[in-house]
C-alpha positions, 0 to 999 in steps of 0.5 A, a space after each residue: 499499499 502506498 500512499 500519494 502526498 498530491 491529489 492530482 497524481 493520485 487521480 492519475 495513478 486511480 484512473 490508469 489501474 481503472 483502464 487497465 483492469 476495470 472489472 477488479 479496481 474498486 475504491 473505498 472511502 475511510 473517515 477516523 472521527 478520532 484522528 479527523 483525518 479520511 483516506 480514500 484506496 484504490 486497488 485492484 488486489 495487485 495494486 494499491 494506491 492511497 491518499 490521505 486526506 488530514 486535519 489540514 486539506 478536511 476543506 477539500 474531502 469532498 472535492 477530492 472524493 467527488 472527482 474520484 467518484 465521478 472519473 470512476 463513473 465516466 469510465 465505467 459508463 464509458 466501458 460498459 457502452 464501448 463492451 455492448 457496442 462490441 457484444 452487438 457486433 460480435 454476436 450475430 457472427 455466426 454461431 449456433 444458438 445456445 440452449 438450455 444446459 445439457 441440450 435438451 429442450 
């Protein structure tokens, strides 16, 4: 687990990770009231990047979390549209229709 101190660098690494492995990549936000700090973690179980929002940056916490959330949603939606278009194009490429499991109808 690597903590990155610059948010723009963290966001770039997080989006790179998401674009390379969109199915496994996820992010988690945690807030510790006792320490008044938040952590954003992005991982795909092979790589893990973290960004800590301490008390001095807490006023920007909503902005940071919103930017990551919007980026993930935007890339996820674009990925699904691209996958759906590819599936439509490849579905009519002359294969058998699959029946029920075991081949009996």
